[in-house]
PDB file of N, CA, C and O in Angstrom:
ATOM      1  N   MET A   1      88.838  90.278 160.154  1.00  0.00           N
ATOM      2  CA  MET A   1      88.108  89.991 158.940  1.00  0.00           C
ATOM      3  C   MET A   1      87.220  91.169 158.557  1.00  0.00           C
ATOM      4  O   MET A   1      86.774  91.245 157.412  1.00  0.00           O
ATOM      5  N   GLY A   2      86.956  92.071 159.465  1.00  0.00           N
ATOM      6  CA  GLY A   2      86.126  93.229 159.152  1.00  0.00           C
ATOM      7  C   GLY A   2      84.662  92.846 159.090  1.00  0.00           C
ATOM      8  O   GLY A   2      84.260  91.769 159.529  1.00  0.00           O
ATOM      9  N   ASN A   3      83.884  93.742 158.541  1.00  0.00           N
ATOM     10  CA  ASN A   3      82.447  93.505 158.430  1.00  0.00           C
ATOM     11  C   ASN A   3      82.058  93.079 157.024  1.00  0.00           C
ATOM     12  O   ASN A   3      80.893  93.197 156.645  1.00  0.00           O
ATOM     13  N   TYR A   4      83.001  92.593 156.256  1.00  0.00           N
ATOM     14  CA  TYR A   4      82.725  92.215 154.881  1.00  0.00           C
ATOM     15  C   TYR A   4      82.404  90.733 154.784  1.00  0.00           C
ATOM     16  O   TYR A   4      83.048  89.909 155.435  1.00  0.00           O
ATOM     17  N   PRO A   5      81.404  90.390 153.968  1.00  0.00           N
ATOM     18  CA  PRO A   5      81.060  88.970 153.828  1.00  0.00           C
ATOM     19  C   PRO A   5      82.114  88.205 153.024  1.00  0.00           C
ATOM     20  O   PRO A   5      82.803  88.763 152.170  1.00  0.00           O
ATOM     21  N   VAL A   6      82.212  86.919 153.326  1.00  0.00           N
ATOM     22  CA  VAL A   6      83.100  86.037 152.567  1.00  0.00           C
ATOM     23  C   VAL A   6      82.330  85.633 151.321  1.00  0.00           C
ATOM     24  O   VAL A   6      81.319  84.936 151.406  1.00  0.00           O
ATOM     25  N   GLU A   7      82.815  86.077 150.154  1.00  0.00           N
ATOM     26  CA  GLU A   7      82.113  85.780 148.912  1.00  0.00           C
ATOM     27  C   GLU A   7      83.094  85.682 147.753  1.00  0.00           C
ATOM     28  O   GLU A   7      84.181  86.260 147.786  1.00  0.00           O
ATOM     29  N   ILE A   8      82.694  84.949 146.742  1.00  0.00           N
ATOM     30  CA  ILE A   8      83.491  84.840 145.522  1.00  0.00           C
ATOM     31  C   ILE A   8      83.557  86.227 144.884  1.00  0.00           C
ATOM     32  O   ILE A   8      82.550  86.929 144.793  1.00  0.00           O
ATOM     33  N   GLY A   9      84.759  86.610 144.443  1.00  0.00           N
ATOM     34  CA  GLY A   9      84.932  87.900 143.782  1.00  0.00           C
ATOM     35  C   GLY A   9      85.446  89.004 144.693  1.00  0.00           C
ATOM     36  O   GLY A   9      85.744  90.100 144.217  1.00  0.00           O
ATOM     37  N   ARG A  10      85.557  88.743 145.994  1.00  0.00           N
ATOM     38  CA  ARG A  10      86.053  89.756 146.936  1.00  0.00           C
ATOM     39  C   ARG A  10      87.578  89.786 146.903  1.00  0.00           C
ATOM     40  O   ARG A  10      88.234  88.745 146.869  1.00  0.00           O
ATOM     41  N   VAL A  11      88.128  90.997 146.912  1.00  0.00           N
ATOM     42  CA  VAL A  11      89.574  91.182 146.956  1.00  0.00           C
ATOM     43  C   VAL A  11      90.026  91.082 148.407  1.00  0.00           C
ATOM     44  O   VAL A  11      89.439  91.697 149.298  1.00  0.00           O
ATOM     45  N   VAL A  12      91.078  90.299 148.631  1.00  0.00           N
ATOM     46  CA  VAL A  12      91.650  90.126 149.970  1.00  0.00           C
ATOM     47  C   VAL A  12      93.152  90.354 149.891  1.00  0.00           C
ATOM     48  O   VAL A  12      93.756  90.241 148.825  1.00  0.00           O
ATOM     49  N   ILE A  13      93.746  90.679 151.041  1.00  0.00           N
ATOM     50  CA  ILE A  13      95.191  90.863 151.150  1.00  0.00           C
ATOM     51  C   ILE A  13      95.716  89.774 152.080  1.00  0.00           C
ATOM     52  O   ILE A  13      95.161  89.555 153.156  1.00  0.00           O
ATOM     53  N   SER A  14      96.775  89.097 151.672  1.00  0.00           N
ATOM     54  CA  SER A  14      97.375  88.051 152.498  1.00  0.00           C
ATOM     55  C   SER A  14      98.084  88.688 153.698  1.00  0.00           C
ATOM     56  O   SER A  14      98.852  89.636 153.538  1.00  0.00           O
ATOM     57  N   LYS A  15      97.821  88.160 154.900  1.00  0.00           N
ATOM     58  CA  LYS A  15      98.450  88.681 156.119  1.00  0.00           C
ATOM     59  C   LYS A  15      99.624  87.834 156.582  1.00  0.00           C
ATOM     60  O   LYS A  15     100.375  88.256 157.462  1.00  0.00           O
ATOM     61  N   SER A  16      99.799  86.642 156.007  1.00  0.00           N
ATOM     62  CA  SER A  16     100.888  85.779 156.456  1.00  0.00           C
ATOM     63  C   SER A  16     101.356  84.877 155.325  1.00  0.00           C
ATOM     64  O   SER A  16     100.671  84.693 154.319  1.00  0.00           O
ATOM     65  N   GLY A  17     102.538  84.326 155.522  1.00  0.00           N
ATOM     66  CA  GLY A  17     103.108  83.440 154.512  1.00  0.00           C
ATOM     67  C   GLY A  17     104.028  84.202 153.584  1.00  0.00           C
ATOM     68  O   GLY A  17     104.228  85.407 153.740  1.00  0.00           O
ATOM     69  N   ARG A  18     104.585  83.496 152.620  1.00  0.00           N
ATOM     70  CA  ARG A  18     105.524  84.155 151.713  1.00  0.00           C
ATOM     71  C   ARG A  18     104.843  85.099 150.747  1.00  0.00           C
ATOM     72  O   ARG A  18     105.513  85.879 150.070  1.00  0.00           O
ATOM     73  N   ASP A  19     103.515  85.044 150.668  1.00  0.00           N
ATOM     74  CA  ASP A  19     102.759  85.952 149.811  1.00  0.00           C
ATOM     75  C   ASP A  19     102.185  87.137 150.592  1.00  0.00           C
ATOM     76  O   ASP A  19     101.274  87.812 150.113  1.00  0.00           O
ATOM     77  N   LYS A  20     102.713  87.389 151.787  1.00  0.00           N
ATOM     78  CA  LYS A  20     102.229  88.457 152.675  1.00  0.00           C
ATOM     79  C   LYS A  20     102.205  89.810 151.958  1.00  0.00           C
ATOM     80  O   LYS A  20     103.176  90.205 151.312  1.00  0.00           O
ATOM     81  N   GLY A  21     101.072  90.508 152.089  1.00  0.00           N
ATOM     82  CA  GLY A  21     100.928  91.833 151.501  1.00  0.00           C
ATOM     83  C   GLY A  21     100.407  91.849 150.076  1.00  0.00           C
ATOM     84  O   GLY A  21     100.124  92.919 149.537  1.00  0.00           O
ATOM     85  N   ARG A  22     100.276  90.690 149.457  1.00  0.00           N
ATOM     86  CA  ARG A  22      99.811  90.614 148.066  1.00  0.00           C
ATOM     87  C   ARG A  22      98.289  90.572 147.997  1.00  0.00           C
ATOM     88  O   ARG A  22      97.646  89.946 148.840  1.00  0.00           O
ATOM     89  N   PRO A  23      97.708  91.242 146.989  1.00  0.00           N
ATOM     90  CA  PRO A  23      96.254  91.151 146.806  1.00  0.00           C
ATOM     91  C   PRO A  23      95.885  89.874 146.052  1.00  0.00           C
ATOM     92  O   PRO A  23      96.597  89.442 145.145  1.00  0.00           O
ATOM     93  N   PHE A  24      94.780  89.292 146.438  1.00  0.00           N
ATOM     94  CA  PHE A  24      94.247  88.095 145.788  1.00  0.00           C
ATOM     95  C   PHE A  24      92.742  88.247 145.646  1.00  0.00           C
ATOM     96  O   PHE A  24      92.135  89.147 146.226  1.00  0.00           O
ATOM     97  N   LEU A  25      92.156  87.360 144.874  1.00  0.00           N
ATOM     98  CA  LEU A  25      90.712  87.327 144.696  1.00  0.00           C
ATOM     99  C   LEU A  25      90.195  85.982 145.180  1.00  0.00           C
ATOM    100  O   LEU A  25      90.779  84.945 144.868  1.00  0.00           O
ATOM    101  N   ILE A  26      89.116  85.990 145.929  1.00  0.00           N
ATOM    102  CA  ILE A  26      88.498  84.724 146.350  1.00  0.00           C
ATOM    103  C   ILE A  26      87.805  84.131 145.131  1.00  0.00           C
ATOM    104  O   ILE A  26      86.923  84.754 144.539  1.00  0.00           O
ATOM    105  N   VAL A  27      88.218  82.905 144.757  1.00  0.00           N
ATOM    106  CA  VAL A  27      87.658  82.270 143.558  1.00  0.00           C
ATOM    107  C   VAL A  27      86.769  81.072 143.872  1.00  0.00           C
ATOM    108  O   VAL A  27      86.019  80.612 143.011  1.00  0.00           O
ATOM    109  N   GLU A  28      86.848  80.565 145.100  1.00  0.00           N
ATOM    110  CA  GLU A  28      86.012  79.421 145.456  1.00  0.00           C
ATOM    111  C   GLU A  28      85.869  79.353 146.973  1.00  0.00           C
ATOM    112  O   GLU A  28      86.754  79.787 147.709  1.00  0.00           O
ATOM    113  N   LEU A  29      84.747  78.804 147.432  1.00  0.00           N
ATOM    114  CA  LEU A  29      84.471  78.657 148.862  1.00  0.00           C
ATOM    115  C   LEU A  29      84.299  77.171 149.190  1.00  0.00           C
ATOM    116  O   LEU A  29      83.181  76.659 149.149  1.00  0.00           O
ATOM    117  N   PRO A  30      85.405  76.466 149.517  1.00  0.00           N
ATOM    118  CA  PRO A  30      85.294  75.042 149.802  1.00  0.00           C
ATOM    119  C   PRO A  30      84.652  74.752 151.157  1.00  0.00           C
ATOM    120  O   PRO A  30      84.198  73.633 151.392  1.00  0.00           O
ATOM    121  N   GLY A  31      84.606  75.729 152.039  1.00  0.00           N
ATOM    122  CA  GLY A  31      84.003  75.556 153.357  1.00  0.00           C
ATOM    123  C   GLY A  31      84.865  76.188 154.433  1.00  0.00           C
ATOM    124  O   GLY A  31      86.088  76.259 154.310  1.00  0.00           O
ATOM    125  N   GLU A  32      84.214  76.643 155.480  1.00  0.00           N
ATOM    126  CA  GLU A  32      84.930  77.282 156.597  1.00  0.00           C
ATOM    127  C   GLU A  32      85.971  76.329 157.144  1.00  0.00           C
ATOM    128  O   GLU A  32      85.700  75.128 157.168  1.00  0.00           O
ATOM    129  N   PRO A  33      87.116  76.756 157.578  1.00  0.00           N
ATOM    130  CA  PRO A  33      87.623  78.129 157.607  1.00  0.00           C
ATOM    131  C   PRO A  33      88.510  78.452 156.412  1.00  0.00           C
ATOM    132  O   PRO A  33      89.410  79.283 156.528  1.00  0.00           O
ATOM    133  N   TYR A  34      88.282  77.819 155.273  1.00  0.00           N
ATOM    134  CA  TYR A  34      89.155  78.000 154.120  1.00  0.00           C
ATOM    135  C   TYR A  34      88.456  78.687 152.945  1.00  0.00           C
ATOM    136  O   TYR A  34      87.234  78.639 152.806  1.00  0.00           O
ATOM    137  N   VAL A  35      89.271  79.324 152.108  1.00  0.00           N
ATOM    138  CA  VAL A  35      88.840  79.823 150.805  1.00  0.00           C
ATOM    139  C   VAL A  35      89.956  79.503 149.809  1.00  0.00           C
ATOM    140  O   VAL A  35      91.094  79.252 150.204  1.00  0.00           O
ATOM    141  N   LEU A  36      89.628  79.512 148.537  1.00  0.00           N
ATOM    142  CA  LEU A  36      90.638  79.355 147.496  1.00  0.00           C
ATOM    143  C   LEU A  36      90.841  80.725 146.856  1.00  0.00           C
ATOM    144  O   LEU A  36      89.884  81.385 146.453  1.00  0.00           O
ATOM    145  N   ILE A  37      92.120  81.144 146.771  1.00  0.00           N
ATOM    146  CA  ILE A  37      92.437  82.466 146.247  1.00  0.00           C
ATOM    147  C   ILE A  37      93.393  82.363 145.060  1.00  0.00           C
ATOM    148  O   ILE A  37      94.166  81.411 144.950  1.00  0.00           O
ATOM    149  N   ALA A  38      93.327  83.355 144.174  1.00  0.00           N
ATOM    150  CA  ALA A  38      94.219  83.413 143.015  1.00  0.00           C
ATOM    151  C   ALA A  38      94.478  84.877 142.690  1.00  0.00           C
ATOM    152  O   ALA A  38      93.688  85.757 143.031  1.00  0.00           O
ATOM    153  N   ASP A  39      95.619  85.120 142.016  1.00  0.00           N
ATOM    154  CA  ASP A  39      95.922  86.480 141.565  1.00  0.00           C
ATOM    155  C   ASP A  39      96.273  86.530 140.085  1.00  0.00           C
ATOM    156  O   ASP A  39      96.518  87.608 139.543  1.00  0.00           O
ATOM    157  N   GLY A  40      96.300  85.396 139.437  1.00  0.00           N
ATOM    158  CA  GLY A  40      96.593  85.356 138.008  1.00  0.00           C
ATOM    159  C   GLY A  40      98.077  85.376 137.677  1.00  0.00           C
ATOM    160  O   GLY A  40      98.447  85.211 136.515  1.00  0.00           O
ATOM    161  N   ALA A  41      98.930  85.574 138.668  1.00  0.00           N
ATOM    162  CA  ALA A  41     100.377  85.621 138.433  1.00  0.00           C
ATOM    163  C   ALA A  41     101.063  84.553 139.288  1.00  0.00           C
ATOM    164  O   ALA A  41     101.447  83.499 138.783  1.00  0.00           O
ATOM    165  N   LEU A  42     101.214  84.832 140.578  1.00  0.00           N
ATOM    166  CA  LEU A  42     101.827  83.888 141.508  1.00  0.00           C
ATOM    167  C   LEU A  42     100.949  82.635 141.648  1.00  0.00           C
ATOM    168  O   LEU A  42     101.446  81.509 141.661  1.00  0.00           O
ATOM    169  N   ARG A  43      99.656  82.856 141.750  1.00  0.00           N
ATOM    170  CA  ARG A  43      98.679  81.767 141.844  1.00  0.00           C
ATOM    171  C   ARG A  43      97.682  81.896 140.712  1.00  0.00           C
ATOM    172  O   ARG A  43      96.887  82.835 140.666  1.00  0.00           O
ATOM    173  N   ARG A  44      97.735  80.932 139.791  1.00  0.00           N
ATOM    174  CA  ARG A  44      96.860  80.946 138.620  1.00  0.00           C
ATOM    175  C   ARG A  44      95.479  80.406 138.991  1.00  0.00           C
ATOM    176  O   ARG A  44      95.305  79.751 140.019  1.00  0.00           O
ATOM    177  N   LEU A  45      94.518  80.690 138.143  1.00  0.00           N
ATOM    178  CA  LEU A  45      93.148  80.241 138.382  1.00  0.00           C
ATOM    179  C   LEU A  45      93.013  78.725 138.313  1.00  0.00           C
ATOM    180  O   LEU A  45      92.155  78.154 138.986  1.00  0.00           O
ATOM    181  N   ARG A  46      93.839  78.070 137.517  1.00  0.00           N
ATOM    182  CA  ARG A  46      93.732  76.606 137.405  1.00  0.00           C
ATOM    183  C   ARG A  46      94.291  75.903 138.637  1.00  0.00           C
ATOM    184  O   ARG A  46      94.003  74.727 138.858  1.00  0.00           O
ATOM    185  N   LYS A  47      95.095  76.612 139.450  1.00  0.00           N
ATOM    186  CA  LYS A  47      95.657  76.027 140.663  1.00  0.00           C
ATOM    187  C   LYS A  47      95.651  77.064 141.799  1.00  0.00           C
ATOM    188  O   LYS A  47      96.707  77.552 142.201  1.00  0.00           O
ATOM    189  N   PRO A  48      94.456  77.395 142.312  1.00  0.00           N
ATOM    190  CA  PRO A  48      94.371  78.417 143.353  1.00  0.00           C
ATOM    191  C   PRO A  48      94.947  77.923 144.681  1.00  0.00           C
ATOM    192  O   PRO A  48      95.094  76.721 144.903  1.00  0.00           O
ATOM    193  N   LYS A  49      95.269  78.876 145.559  1.00  0.00           N
ATOM    194  CA  LYS A  49      95.854  78.569 146.866  1.00  0.00           C
ATOM    195  C   LYS A  49      94.749  78.447 147.907  1.00  0.00           C
ATOM    196  O   LYS A  49      93.846  79.281 147.973  1.00  0.00           O
ATOM    197  N   LYS A  50      94.831  77.410 148.708  1.00  0.00           N
ATOM    198  CA  LYS A  50      93.899  77.217 149.813  1.00  0.00           C
ATOM    199  C   LYS A  50      94.453  77.980 151.015  1.00  0.00           C
ATOM    200  O   LYS A  50      95.589  77.743 151.424  1.00  0.00           O
ATOM    201  N   LYS A  51      93.668  78.887 151.583  1.00  0.00           N
ATOM    202  CA  LYS A  51      94.160  79.728 152.662  1.00  0.00           C
ATOM    203  C   LYS A  51      93.072  79.888 153.716  1.00  0.00           C
ATOM    204  O   LYS A  51      91.885  79.974 153.402  1.00  0.00           O
ATOM    205  N   LYS A  52      93.508  79.927 154.979  1.00  0.00           N
ATOM    206  CA  LYS A  52      92.562  80.126 156.084  1.00  0.00           C
ATOM    207  C   LYS A  52      92.095  81.574 156.124  1.00  0.00           C
ATOM    208  O   LYS A  52      92.848  82.494 155.806  1.00  0.00           O
ATOM    209  N   LEU A  53      90.849  81.757 156.518  1.00  0.00           N
ATOM    210  CA  LEU A  53      90.267  83.098 156.593  1.00  0.00           C
ATOM    211  C   LEU A  53      91.036  84.002 157.543  1.00  0.00           C
ATOM    212  O   LEU A  53      91.157  85.200 157.287  1.00  0.00           O
ATOM    213  N   LYS A  54      91.558  83.451 158.637  1.00  0.00           N
ATOM    214  CA  LYS A  54      92.259  84.279 159.629  1.00  0.00           C
ATOM    215  C   LYS A  54      93.574  84.837 159.082  1.00  0.00           C
ATOM    216  O   LYS A  54      94.144  85.756 159.670  1.00  0.00           O
ATOM    217  N   HIS A  55      94.058  84.295 157.971  1.00  0.00           N
ATOM    218  CA  HIS A  55      95.297  84.776 157.367  1.00  0.00           C
ATOM    219  C   HIS A  55      95.047  85.787 156.250  1.00  0.00           C
ATOM    220  O   HIS A  55      95.963  86.134 155.504  1.00  0.00           O
ATOM    221  N   LEU A  56      93.810  86.255 156.138  1.00  0.00           N
ATOM    222  CA  LEU A  56      93.450  87.191 155.079  1.00  0.00           C
ATOM    223  C   LEU A  56      92.846  88.461 155.661  1.00  0.00           C
ATOM    224  O   LEU A  56      92.095  88.420 156.636  1.00  0.00           O
ATOM    225  N   GLU A  57      93.186  89.588 155.048  1.00  0.00           N
ATOM    226  CA  GLU A  57      92.581  90.874 155.388  1.00  0.00           C
ATOM    227  C   GLU A  57      91.563  91.180 154.292  1.00  0.00           C
ATOM    228  O   GLU A  57      91.916  91.283 153.118  1.00  0.00           O
ATOM    229  N   PHE A  58      90.307  91.322 154.682  1.00  0.00           N
ATOM    230  CA  PHE A  58      89.248  91.546 153.708  1.00  0.00           C
ATOM    231  C   PHE A  58      89.153  93.020 153.354  1.00  0.00           C
ATOM    232  O   PHE A  58      89.299  93.883 154.219  1.00  0.00           O
ATOM    233  N   THR A  59      88.909  93.309 152.081  1.00  0.00           N
ATOM    234  CA  THR A  59      88.704  94.680 151.629  1.00  0.00           C
ATOM    235  C   THR A  59      87.232  94.850 151.270  1.00  0.00           C
ATOM    236  O   THR A  59      86.487  93.873 151.192  1.00  0.00           O
ATOM    237  N   GLY A  60      86.830  96.064 151.058  1.00  0.00           N
ATOM    238  CA  GLY A  60      85.448  96.342 150.663  1.00  0.00           C
ATOM    239  C   GLY A  60      85.252  96.232 149.169  1.00  0.00           C
ATOM    240  O   GLY A  60      84.195  96.592 148.652  1.00  0.00           O
ATOM    241  N   ILE A  61      86.267  95.735 148.463  1.00  0.00           N
ATOM    242  CA  ILE A  61      86.240  95.704 147.001  1.00  0.00           C
ATOM    243  C   ILE A  61      85.772  94.346 146.494  1.00  0.00           C
ATOM    244  O   ILE A  61      86.280  93.305 146.911  1.00  0.00           O
ATOM    245  N   VAL A  62      84.806  94.371 145.595  1.00  0.00           N
ATOM    246  CA  VAL A  62      84.344  93.161 144.905  1.00  0.00           C
ATOM    247  C   VAL A  62      84.466  93.426 143.407  1.00  0.00           C
ATOM    248  O   VAL A  62      83.923  94.408 142.901  1.00  0.00           O
ATOM    249  N   LEU A  63      85.169  92.562 142.708  1.00  0.00           N
ATOM    250  CA  LEU A  63      85.308  92.682 141.251  1.00  0.00           C
ATOM    251  C   LEU A  63      84.090  92.013 140.615  1.00  0.00           C
ATOM    252  O   LEU A  63      84.090  90.809 140.361  1.00  0.00           O
ATOM    253  N   GLU A  64      83.065  92.806 140.367  1.00  0.00           N
ATOM    254  CA  GLU A  64      81.765  92.256 139.968  1.00  0.00           C
ATOM    255  C   GLU A  64      81.777  91.550 138.613  1.00  0.00           C
ATOM    256  O   GLU A  64      81.095  90.541 138.439  1.00  0.00           O
ATOM    257  N   GLY A  65      82.535  92.062 137.662  1.00  0.00           N
ATOM    258  CA  GLY A  65      82.608  91.415 136.351  1.00  0.00           C
ATOM    259  C   GLY A  65      83.172  90.011 136.449  1.00  0.00           C
ATOM    260  O   GLY A  65      82.630  89.071 135.868  1.00  0.00           O
ATOM    261  N   ILE A  66      84.263  89.874 137.188  1.00  0.00           N
ATOM    262  CA  ILE A  66      84.884  88.560 137.373  1.00  0.00           C
ATOM    263  C   ILE A  66      84.020  87.691 138.284  1.00  0.00           C
ATOM    264  O   ILE A  66      83.924  86.480 138.081  1.00  0.00           O
ATOM    265  N   GLN A  67      83.396  88.301 139.279  1.00  0.00           N
ATOM    266  CA  GLN A  67      82.512  87.562 140.184  1.00  0.00           C
ATOM    267  C   GLN A  67      81.379  86.903 139.393  1.00  0.00           C
ATOM    268  O   GLN A  67      81.069  85.732 139.610  1.00  0.00           O
ATOM    269  N   ASP A  68      80.768  87.648 138.487  1.00  0.00           N
ATOM    270  CA  ASP A  68      79.672  87.106 137.673  1.00  0.00           C
ATOM    271  C   ASP A  68      80.146  85.935 136.817  1.00  0.00           C
ATOM    272  O   ASP A  68      79.467  84.914 136.712  1.00  0.00           O
ATOM    273  N   LYS A  69      81.320  86.095 136.205  1.00  0.00           N
ATOM    274  CA  LYS A  69      81.862  85.022 135.366  1.00  0.00           C
ATOM    275  C   LYS A  69      82.147  83.764 136.184  1.00  0.00           C
ATOM    276  O   LYS A  69      81.839  82.656 135.745  1.00  0.00           O
ATOM    277  N   LEU A  70      82.731  83.928 137.366  1.00  0.00           N
ATOM    278  CA  LEU A  70      83.044  82.767 138.213  1.00  0.00           C
ATOM    279  C   LEU A  70      81.771  82.050 138.655  1.00  0.00           C
ATOM    280  O   LEU A  70      81.721  80.820 138.669  1.00  0.00           O
ATOM    281  N   LYS A  71      80.748  82.815 139.013  1.00  0.00           N
ATOM    282  CA  LYS A  71      79.488  82.211 139.462  1.00  0.00           C
ATOM    283  C   LYS A  71      78.764  81.499 138.330  1.00  0.00           C
ATOM    284  O   LYS A  71      78.090  80.496 138.561  1.00  0.00           O
ATOM    285  N   GLN A  72      78.896  82.012 137.097  1.00  0.00           N
ATOM    286  CA  GLN A  72      78.224  81.405 135.948  1.00  0.00           C
ATOM    287  C   GLN A  72      79.024  80.250 135.356  1.00  0.00           C
ATOM    288  O   GLN A  72      78.510  79.485 134.541  1.00  0.00           O
ATOM    289  N   GLY A  73      80.281  80.127 135.768  1.00  0.00           N
ATOM    290  CA  GLY A  73      81.127  79.073 135.235  1.00  0.00           C
ATOM    291  C   GLY A  73      81.781  79.451 133.914  1.00  0.00           C
ATOM    292  O   GLY A  73      82.316  78.589 133.216  1.00  0.00           O
ATOM    293  N   THR A  74      81.742  80.732 133.568  1.00  0.00           N
ATOM    294  CA  THR A  74      82.378  81.223 132.347  1.00  0.00           C
ATOM    295  C   THR A  74      83.887  81.278 132.550  1.00  0.00           C
ATOM    296  O   THR A  74      84.360  81.502 133.664  1.00  0.00           O
ATOM    297  N   LYS A  75      84.641  81.074 131.472  1.00  0.00           N
ATOM    298  CA  LYS A  75      86.104  81.087 131.535  1.00  0.00           C
ATOM    299  C   LYS A  75      86.610  82.481 131.911  1.00  0.00           C
ATOM    300  O   LYS A  75      86.238  83.477 131.291  1.00  0.00           O
ATOM    301  N   VAL A  76      87.460  82.533 132.932  1.00  0.00           N
ATOM    302  CA  VAL A  76      88.133  83.763 133.334  1.00  0.00           C
ATOM    303  C   VAL A  76      89.622  83.549 133.059  1.00  0.00           C
ATOM    304  O   VAL A  76      90.192  82.538 133.470  1.00  0.00           O
ATOM    305  N   PHE A  77      90.240  84.481 132.378  1.00  0.00           N
ATOM    306  CA  PHE A  77      91.653  84.361 132.040  1.00  0.00           C
ATOM    307  C   PHE A  77      92.523  84.965 133.132  1.00  0.00           C
ATOM    308  O   PHE A  77      92.125  85.921 133.798  1.00  0.00           O
ATOM    309  N   ASP A  78      93.727  84.395 133.312  1.00  0.00           N
ATOM    310  CA  ASP A  78      94.657  84.904 134.313  1.00  0.00           C
ATOM    311  C   ASP A  78      95.018  86.363 134.044  1.00  0.00           C
ATOM    312  O   ASP A  78      95.124  87.160 134.976  1.00  0.00           O
ATOM    313  N   ALA A  79      95.207  86.710 132.779  1.00  0.00           N
ATOM    314  CA  ALA A  79      95.557  88.085 132.414  1.00  0.00           C
ATOM    315  C   ALA A  79      94.447  89.063 132.817  1.00  0.00           C
ATOM    316  O   ALA A  79      94.717  90.180 133.258  1.00  0.00           O
ATOM    317  N   GLU A  80      93.221  88.629 132.660  1.00  0.00           N
ATOM    318  CA  GLU A  80      92.063  89.440 133.037  1.00  0.00           C
ATOM    319  C   GLU A  80      92.056  89.688 134.549  1.00  0.00           C
ATOM    320  O   GLU A  80      91.801  90.803 135.003  1.00  0.00           O
ATOM    321  N   LEU A  81      92.335  88.648 135.310  1.00  0.00           N
ATOM    322  CA  LEU A  81      92.386  88.757 136.767  1.00  0.00           C
ATOM    323  C   LEU A  81      93.540  89.648 137.210  1.00  0.00           C
ATOM    324  O   LEU A  81      93.365  90.518 138.063  1.00  0.00           O
ATOM    325  N   ARG A  82      94.728  89.429 136.627  1.00  0.00           N
ATOM    326  CA  ARG A  82      95.903  90.253 136.957  1.00  0.00           C
ATOM    327  C   ARG A  82      95.621  91.730 136.718  1.00  0.00           C
ATOM    328  O   ARG A  82      95.901  92.574 137.570  1.00  0.00           O
ATOM    329  N   SER A  83      95.067  92.029 135.555  1.00  0.00           N
ATOM    330  CA  SER A  83      94.774  93.402 135.173  1.00  0.00           C
ATOM    331  C   SER A  83      93.761  94.049 136.120  1.00  0.00           C
ATOM    332  O   SER A  83      93.946  95.189 136.546  1.00  0.00           O
ATOM    333  N   ALA A  84      92.700  93.325 136.445  1.00  0.00           N
ATOM    334  CA  ALA A  84      91.668  93.857 137.334  1.00  0.00           C
ATOM    335  C   ALA A  84      92.222  94.125 138.730  1.00  0.00           C
ATOM    336  O   ALA A  84      91.923  95.160 139.326  1.00  0.00           O
ATOM    337  N   LEU A  85      93.027  93.199 139.258  1.00  0.00           N
ATOM    338  CA  LEU A  85      93.622  93.402 140.580  1.00  0.00           C
ATOM    339  C   LEU A  85      94.595  94.583 140.575  1.00  0.00           C
ATOM    340  O   LEU A  85      94.608  95.391 141.505  1.00  0.00           O
ATOM    341  N   LYS A  86      95.405  94.675 139.524  1.00  0.00           N
ATOM    342  CA  LYS A  86      96.378  95.767 139.425  1.00  0.00           C
ATOM    343  C   LYS A  86      95.684  97.117 139.383  1.00  0.00           C
ATOM    344  O   LYS A  86      96.064  98.036 140.109  1.00  0.00           O
ATOM    345  N   ASN A  87      94.672  97.240 138.543  1.00  0.00           N
ATOM    346  CA  ASN A  87      93.929  98.491 138.413  1.00  0.00           C
ATOM    347  C   ASN A  87      93.209  98.858 139.708  1.00  0.00           C
ATOM    348  O   ASN A  87      93.180 100.025 140.097  1.00  0.00           O
ATOM    349  N   THR A  88      92.638  97.873 140.366  1.00  0.00           N
ATOM    350  CA  THR A  88      91.919  98.108 141.617  1.00  0.00           C
ATOM    351  C   THR A  88      92.861  98.580 142.712  1.00  0.00           C
ATOM    352  O   THR A  88      92.546  99.523 143.439  1.00  0.00           O
ATOM    353  N   MET A  89      94.017  97.930 142.837  1.00  0.00           N
ATOM    354  CA  MET A  89      94.963  98.288 143.894  1.00  0.00           C
ATOM    355  C   MET A  89      95.591  99.654 143.619  1.00  0.00           C
ATOM    356  O   MET A  89      95.865 100.398 144.561  1.00  0.00           O
ATOM    357  N   GLN A  90      95.826 100.004 142.352  1.00  0.00           N
ATOM    358  CA  GLN A  90      96.351 101.333 142.026  1.00  0.00           C
ATOM    359  C   GLN A  90      95.330 102.408 142.370  1.00  0.00           C
ATOM    360  O   GLN A  90      95.694 103.457 142.901  1.00  0.00           O
ATOM    361  N   ALA A  91      94.063 102.161 142.075  1.00  0.00           N
ATOM    362  CA  ALA A  91      93.011 103.119 142.384  1.00  0.00           C
ATOM    363  C   ALA A  91      92.840 103.292 143.891  1.00  0.00           C
ATOM    364  O   ALA A  91      92.537 104.384 144.370  1.00  0.00           O
ATOM    365  N   LYS A  92      93.036 102.208 144.626  1.00  0.00           N
ATOM    366  CA  LYS A  92      92.909 102.245 146.091  1.00  0.00           C
ATOM    367  C   LYS A  92      94.009 103.094 146.718  1.00  0.00           C
ATOM    368  O   LYS A  92      93.774 103.783 147.711  1.00  0.00           O
ATOM    369  N   GLU A  93      95.224 103.046 146.136  1.00  0.00           N
ATOM    370  CA  GLU A  93      96.357 103.784 146.668  1.00  0.00           C
ATOM    371  C   GLU A  93      96.234 105.282 146.428  1.00  0.00           C
ATOM    372  O   GLU A  93      96.815 106.073 147.171  1.00  0.00           O
ATOM    373  N   GLU A  94      95.489 105.685 145.405  1.00  0.00           N
ATOM    374  CA  GLU A  94      95.378 107.108 145.054  1.00  0.00           C
ATOM    375  C   GLU A  94      94.416 107.853 145.925  1.00  0.00           C
ATOM    376  O   GLU A  94      94.222 109.055 145.744  1.00  0.00           O
TER     377      GLU A  94
END
């Protein structure tokens, strides 16, 4: 899990399951040892995936704009999430 805190808005990478290797964003914290994750494509915000913390690789990246919207209860669009994750992962690879 690294030294990164579990928080809404943190980018994580799936370590297991059919979505292995895909980036996701933590969108809700229902309680240990689970989080709800979404990527705006495979998993939409209206139906996030419940995943155990041990099956996720935490990154040092927090999408602050989306994090603020999620915490305030403002509508976040799937396209917005997809775009932010795509741009973040491309920048990370460079």
